[in-house]
N, C-alpha and C positions, 0 to 999 in steps of 0.2 A: 405503530406507521400509517404515513399518508396513503389513502386510498385514490389509486388514479380511474376517472371513470371511464368504461366502453361503452361509447354510444355510434361510434363508426365515425364522429364529424370532429373533434375534439381534440383528435390524441395529436400531443408533440412529440420533438425530438426529442427532449428535457423528458418529459412523461417517459418514454420509450427506454431510455436510460436510468433514468430511475428503476424500473420493475426489473428492466434486466441487471443492476448490480443487486438485486434484492432490497432497494429501499424503498422500496413504496409497491402495496397490493394492487389489485385488481379488483374490478367489483363491476356489474355487467348492466346501464343504465334501462331504467324502467322507461318501458316503451319498446324497448329492442324485441320482446320474445316473441311479442305480436306482431311486430313485422316480420320476422324471420319465420315464424310459423305459418305466415298467408301464403309468401314465398313456398315454402316446402308445401302450400296444399295445391297451389301450380304446379309446380314439379309431379308431385303424385298424383293428379288429374290427367297433366302430359302423358303420363310413362303408362300408366294404367289402361290410357286410351289407345293406344299402340301407337300416339305422334312421332314423329322423326325427331328426335332433340338429339342434336354431336355431343357424343362423348356419356351418354344416356342410354341411349336405343341404340347407338351406332361406338364400332368401334375407334380407336384416334388416329390422328398424325394423318400419314398414309392411309390408317386402313379403315377412314371415315366412311366411305360406301358401305360397309361389312352392315348390317343389318343386326342387333341383339334385340331377342325378345322380351318383354316385362318380367316373365319368372326370372330372366338371366341377369337382368339388369345389379340385381346387386352385386353377383359374381364378379362383374363385370370392372365393379368399383374397388374389388377385394382383387384382382387381377392386375388393376391400372396400377396400386400403390405397390405389390410388390412384383411388375417388372420394371419399374421407375427409381425402385431403391438401389442403384449403379454405384453412387458416392466411391471414392477413395480418397487418398489420399490424409492428411493430420484430418482429426475431431476439430469442430468449430469449436472456441469457446462455449462455456456456459453460456456467459453472457451474451452472448451473440443469438443465442441459440433461445432463450430467455425472449429477446427482441424480434426475433420469427414467429415465435409464438402468441405474442401479442400484437403484434401487425396484422397479422393471419387472424387471431380474435377479431379484431378492429372491423376489416375487412368484413368478415363475415355478419355483423351485427348492423351492417347496415340494409341488410334485407331483401341481398338478391342475389343471394346463389343458390337457396335453395335445400339445403340442409336442415334437420332437426335441430331444438334448440338444444338436446342434449348434447350438440357437438363441442357448441360453445360454452358450455358447464363446465366441461370435463376439458377443456381449454385452459379457462379460469380455476380452474382445483387445479391441476396441475401447477400452471402458473406460482397461486400461492401456498399448494404447500410444498413446490421444489422439486417436483419431478419432471428430469432433466430429460431429456430424447438424444441419445449419440448421435450424431450428424457429421458423416465426413466432408469435408470443404469443397473437394473437384466434385464436378460433374455437371454444374449448369453453365450453361451457352446463353442462359438471360431470353429461350424463348423457347417454348411457351413456358415463360417463369423461369423459377427456379426449381425445375419439374423434380431435380434427384432428391436434392436436400430435403425440399418439403415432404419429399415421398416418406423418407426413413425419420424425419418427424413425425407422418401419418403413420407409419410401419410400429413404432413405442409405443402408441397411444391402442392401438389394434392389440397390445400387447404381443406381437412376433419379432421387434426388433430388441433395442437394448434402449437402458437410462439409467442415469443416476439419481438415487432416491436414497437419502438419509445417509450419505456420505458412502455409498456403496454402487457400485456398478453390477446393473442385474437384468436380466433377462427371462425366459421360459415359464415356470410356471410361479417364478417370484416378480419377475414382473408383473405379469397378471393379478398376483395375488393384491399387488402395490395402485395397481389401478384400479382395482376392486373397491379401495378406499375410496377413491376418487368420483366415482359411479362410471368407471369402463369393466373392461376393455370394448373400444368401441368396435362393432360389427356396422361394417359400413352396410347404408342404403341408398339409392338411387341419388345418383350425382355425388356423392358428399368423398368419394376419393378424388373425385376432380376439384372437387371448391377445394379441396386441402390441400393439393400440390400443384395445381396451376395461377400462377401470380410471382409476382418480386416480393415476395416477405423477405428473403436469405439476403437477396442484395438490399434490400431497403434497414433489415434491421442492421444490418450489417453499417449503411451509411449512417443513419442513427446513433449508433456509438462515433462515428469516427468525427463525426462532426462535434457532439458532445466531448469527446475529449482534443479534437481540431480547437476547442476555443480554448482553453488550457497551453495547450501548444503555441499556440500563440503570445497570447500574456507571461510563457516563459520564455519565451525567443525577445520580448520588449526589456523583460529582467535580466536575462544574459547581457542585450546590449547593454546597460546601463550599470552595471557589474564591469565590464571591458571599457565601459566611457571612464569610468573611475579609472581603474590599474592602465590607461594608458594616460590619463589625462586631459578626456577630449574636450572640445567645442561643444558647448549644447547649442549653436547656432541652428543647427539642421531641427532642434525640436521646437522650434520657436513655433508659436501658433500661430502669428501673424504670418508666414510663410504655408503653412497648411489649408489657410484660408483663402491663398491665390490660387490653390490647385486641389478645390473642395471635394477628391475622393475620402470618402467616411475612413474605410478603414486604413490610411494614413494618417490622415486627421487622429483618429480613436491611439494608433500604435505609438505616435508622438506623445499625447498625453498621458499617455500611460508609464510610460519612460522617463518625461516630466513627472511626473507624480511620485516613483519609485527615488528618484535623485533630488527630491525637496528637501534643501536644507545641507548639499554635498558641499564641500570646499574642495575637491580633487576638480572637479567640472566647474564651467562657466562660457561666457560670451568668449569668443577670441577678443575682445576689446576689454575685457577687465581684471583688473593686476591679480595677477594670480597668489604671491606671499601674504599680501593681505588678509586674501580667504583663510587662508589655513591658518591665520596670526602669528606669522615670521616674517622677520625683519633682513634683509640686508646684511645691513651692519655687522650685525650679531651672529651670521654665517662665515665671516669671513674674517681674516686677520692679515693686514697691511704692513710692509717694511720696503725700504728703500733701496733702488736699487740704479747700477750705472745710468741705468735706460731709462727712469722714472721710480715705478712701486712694481713692486711686485705683491701680487696679491694671493694669499694664501684660499682655497674654497675647501669649506666644510663637504664630505660626500655628501651631510642633510638636504643641503641647498644644491647641488646639483640633481636629487630624487626627488627632490619636491620640484621642481623646475620641469624634469624629465630632459636633460640636456646634457653634453660635453663640455669640458671645459672648454675646445673649441666654440662649440657652437655658442655660447655666453660667451665668449670674446666676439665673436661677431656681432650680437646684437646689442652690447656694449657700443662700439665702436657705430654702427649703425645709430644706435639712441640719442648717442652724447658727440660724436663727433672727434671724439677722441680714440685715436689707434690704439685696439688693446691685440693682444695674442697671446694663444694658447701656450705655456710653455711646460708642462706638463700636466699629468692625469688631474692633478688638482690644484694647479697655480694657472696664472695667465699674468702678465705684465701688460703696464698702463705707462705707456709714454706723455707722464706727467708727473708733477709732485707728491707726495705721498699726501701734506696737505691739502690738494684739490684734489684727490682721487677720495681721502677721505670724507669732504664736503659732499665730492658727487654721489656716491655710494651711500650716504645715510640713509635718504628715504628714497633709492632708486626701488624700482620694484620694473617687471615686465609680465606685458599681456602674452597671451597666446600667437597672436600677429604679431608680437615682436620679437619673439624666437622662431618664427619661420613658421608657424602652424596657424596659418590663417585659414587652410582647411583641411580636415581630415579625411582619411582615404576613403572608396566607398563604400568599402563593407559596413564603416563606421555611419558614414553622411547618409548615404542611400536606404539602409537600413529600416525607419518609420514606412519608406515608400515600399519597400520590398514583404516587409510583415505585412503590412496594410493589406499586401495583394491576398495574403496567404486570408483573411478577413472580409476578403469580398470574396474572394471563394465558398467559404465557407456560407456565405448572407445568404450566394449564389445557389448553394447546395442544399441548405435549408429552406429556403422557400420550395426548390422542387422534390425535396423529400416529404413535406407536411404537406403537399397533396397528395403527391403518391401513400400516406399513411394512411389516406383518410379516404380513399378513392376504392372502388371494385376494382380488381386487378385477375379475376377468374376470368375463365370461359368455359360454354355460354353466359351469359348475363339473363335472368329470368325477371323476367317486368308483371308484376303482380298482379297488377290491375287490369290489364289487356291480357296475360296471359301470352302474353307472346314470349321468345327464345331469341334473343340477338347472340349471334356469333361473330366477334368482332378480334383486337389484338390491344386489349389494356393486361395483357401479361408480358404484352411486350418492354424491354427494359432501358432501351436506348435514353430516354429522361435520365435516369438515373445512372447510367452508366458516363453519360457527358460529365453529368457534378462529377463525378466519381475522380475522372480524368482530372476532370478542371482542377480537385483537390489536391489530387497526387502532385498533380505537375506543382502548386502554390508551394504546398511542404516543401517539398524537393527543392523550391525556390531558398526557403528557410535554412534549410540544412545548408547548402552550401555556402550561403552569406555569413553561418555562423562557424564552420568550418576555416573559411577566411580571414574571422577576427581572432579565433585560434592561435593560426600561423601567427599573426601580428603580435600575440602575446606572448611566444614560443622566441622568436626571431631578434637577437640584440641588434642589430641594425633595421629594427620597424618599434621596439618596445620602450623608448624615451627611457636607458636608463637601468631596464630590469637585468638580473644576472642572463646572460643564457638560455634558454629552455627552464626558464624560471627556478636556478637551483644555485647555492651558492657554493664554489667548488667545483664551477662543470668540469667537464674535462676526464679527472677520476670518474665524477658523476654525469649520469647521460639526464637524469631531471624528465622532464613532460614530455619530451621531443616526440617519442611516438605514441603517444594523445593525439598529435595531431593525424597521424599515418591512421590509427583506425577513427576519426573522424574524416580523414580524408575514402578512407574506402566506404565507408557507407555512406555516404555520400555522392559516390558513383555510382554505390550500387543503385544507390535513387536512381539518380541520371537514366537507369538503363529501365528501371522498373517505372521510369513516368511515359515511357510511351505509350501515348492511348489504346487501351485495349476497345473502348468506341467505333476506331476507324476501323477495326478487324468483324469479318463475318465469317461462316462458314454455313453450307447448306446442311440437312438434316434429313430426317421421317423421309427419304426416298424423294428431297426437292417438293415435297408438300409444305413444308416447315426451311425457305430455299433462304431466309433471312433472319439472323439472332442478332444481339444485342452484345452478347460479351460483359453483361453490365455485373455478372457476381463475380469476374476474373479483375473487372476494376476496385469491384471492392475488396476482394483481396490483393493487392497491388498497393492500394491505398493503406490500406491496414499493415499491408512492411513497411513503405516507406512511412507511415505515423512513427512506427516504432524507432524506424534511425535516424527519424529527425528528432525524439525524446534525446537518442542515447548520445546524437550530437551535439545537444544543447548543454546536455551532462557534462560533459565533455570541456564544454566552453564555459559552463558555471564553476570546475574545479579546475581552471588554469585563471581564470578572472580572479578567483577566490584566494587559489594562491599568488597570485601577483599583486592584491592587493593587501596581504598580510606581510609580502616583503616590499612594497612602498612604504605602507604604514611605519614600518619598522624603520625602515632605511630613511626615511624624511622625520622620524623621530614624531608622528604624527599620532593618534586616538583614534579610535573606534566613531569617536565623536562626530569626526568629518566626514563620515558619509552620509550619505542621505536617508531619508526614513525607511522605505522599502528593502533600498542596496544593503544596510546595516542590518536591520534584519535577515533576511538569506544569507549573509556574508557570516552572521554571528553561529546562524543554525550549521551550515555547512562547515567553518571554521572547528566547532566544537566537534561535529559529527566524523573531522578526520584528522583533527589534532595537528591543524595549522601553525605553523609554517611546515610545510615538509622539509627537511635537513638532509635525510637521504635518502635515496633509492632506495625501493620497495614493487612488489607487482601491483602498480598502479591500476591494472584491472579492474581489481577490488574496491581503488577508489571511486571509479566512472561506475561499475554495481550499483553500491551505494547512495550515490548521488542520485543516479538514475530510478532506484528505487523509492528514493523519499524525495521526488519532483513533488507530490502534490501537496506535499509538509512543508517545501521550502518553499511554493508559493503561497501556498497558505498564509506562513511565519511573514513574507513583503508584503502581502494584501493586508494582514492588517494591522500593518503601521501608515498605512496609507491615510489621510484625511478626505472627508466626508468629498 
């Protein structure tokens, strides 16, 4: 297993995610112990000399004017953790707690917190041996950092909270026994409670996981877009690289590039000026039958032709009239009339093909055409958030800060989570954009007026059967919930601690909201992938085409989903099961599609 080196300055978002999910262990870098012990000597000297040091020889917050004697300084730290363990609500996921522990460890490794080196060793051992404190998710206002979540973390390391250990939830003597195996429990000394519970690691840890998972969501959105484009026989013009070079936002260019890669080799999509039937290996002459009529020629159309072009007989008649100047009109669902002799009609149709533009589809709807821009905005938000968060996780965010060389103690506000709150709110809004545009594509796939010849609600025999109609309701509900949650937490503040702490960041609220929006967005994309896969299966079947017509990446994803669900769906069933199965296998679906892309 890879080791992530904890040195206080080089931790990345992806390092945090790997450790959080148990894919990497931690190792404290050489040189950290010397820095930490020098700061420790400074805080011991200051405390035992009777110097006034906030949170070491004074009370906290509004109680900062209360002096504490050196002999009470250790009890002060214990009381701090006990009194600040006020979290409520659901437990943070284990990976979020592990991320928080690693971020706190990295802060302590910088050597400005004044703790003993054994505090770092215990955190590292807990991570490597997978002892995970139980931490409620609610209770932080993001200043003085994430006090309640971090206090619950510290409480467990003291043996007085709860933790998960070897598959069980433990407390009391059982927890203390586990901690003894790791070199604990921790008996807090000067400043150690404050160093453990002051700062932004809970928010920053969650932010790392959100960014890590958000990158996969951006790619899944492009995959879902590509599959919907195939199902609806869309134009690839909005993906053209030359278009994005003229508006060089990196995010939209990357989105368009990935969608192009997923669609490489597809015969269901193409430029609006490119003939469609030839790309599919079809010939118009082979898909029609001609017979004479009093008005000229009756053309009997195969359902295969209409499905391959995604048109009705009336739309095809209009396209023929505009292309040839010969009047054509629909005579039924599968027939049209041409005002010309059969011989002329046969010659006319023998080599005829149609571009998307000639079929009246010069441009696709915004939910298709604007998708690279919208998905690209998520990538830009992820880049912004990554920059902010990677500064944060390699920073000193507790207070006060010990300057070992000068023996100064500086009180500031590095614990304030405003930069993180802003980054997380931005990410939440961008994720919401993606769910909203995905839901619109789901709607188009299901609506017979918009889905270019596919059955209503993507099931044959609709009426008696409802098909996938209500999956769009679920997508709409989730996207609408995300709209509500996307209101910025960072625009709010509320005073605490008798107005001593009169402006807070609400960064943890921003993180929790963004996490919920991320989960909603994943499910909406799963719904789009379900509908797009069903639509592709119906399109291929009706047009008499094989999976080889699909793009490199889309074919792999379609095959995976098709096998998973048994497509095409022909009878109604509880579709929530299908949504859940796709949702739970999103990483595998994305890996399957990625695996087929050219370098």
